[in-house]
N, C-alpha and C positions, 0 to 999 in steps of 0.2 A: 913935602907936597903927597896927596896921593894922584897915582895914575888910575887910567878906566879898568887898569886888569887887578887891584888891588881888592879883598875881599873883606868885610868885615861878617862877624857871625850874626844870622841873624836872630834877633831878639824881637819875642811876642809884644805887639802895640800895648799889651796890658802891663809889659815886665817894663816899660819905659818910664823915665821920670815922669812923677805929675799926671799919671793915670791909677785909677782905681785899680787895685787887685783884686777886690771882695768879687766874689759871685753872687749873681741873685739867689736867694735859698728860696727854693720850693717850697710852696704851702697846700695845705689839700683842708676841705672842709670837713667838719665832726659835730656829731650830734652829743651831747651831752646831759646831764641831769644828776641831782642830788637824790639820795634815797638815804634817810637818816645821815648818819655819819660820813658815808660813802658817795663818792662821785663816779659813776657811770658814762659810759660813752664808747661810740665806735667811729670809725671813717665812714663818711657818707657814700664813697663808692665802695666799702666793703663792709657790708651791714652783719655779715657773719660772725664778725671777729669782735665782739664786744670784751670791753676792758673795764676796769673799774682802779682807783686810786682812793687814798686817806686824803687827799687833797686835789684840787685841780692842776695843781704844779705836778703832782705824780701820776694822775691820771691823763696829763698831756705828754708824761716820759714815756706812760706804759704804751700812747697811740704812735708814739714817733718809733718805737721798738717794733711794735705789729708794720707798722708801714715800711719800716727798713726791711724786716723779715721778709713780705711778700714783693716787694722792690727787687730782691736780691734772689729770690725763687727757693727761699727757704721754705713755703708753706705750698704744700702739694695740691690741685684741685681747686683753686681759687675760683669762686663766684663772683662775677663783676656787676654793676649797673652800669646800662648805657642807655640812650635815647634812639629810639626809632622815628623818622619822619615816615608818615604814612600816606601822605597827600605828594 
């Protein structure tokens, strides 16, 4: 029998049985188009960083790489797009 002085290690709720351990996967919007045999595109928030791929999947992989480089601070002087309320 446990007493009020016994301690159990703290277990995060997400690690308890029956709880999902999946994290929400972030998503970003991107603009893309096909030009001949190539797929071109850029992340909507970072239009200066266009990339290409030989397929749509290849383009998406390249966009993910660019996003991660920007998110981890590997790209200096990143220009961003924002919205300004004027009234």
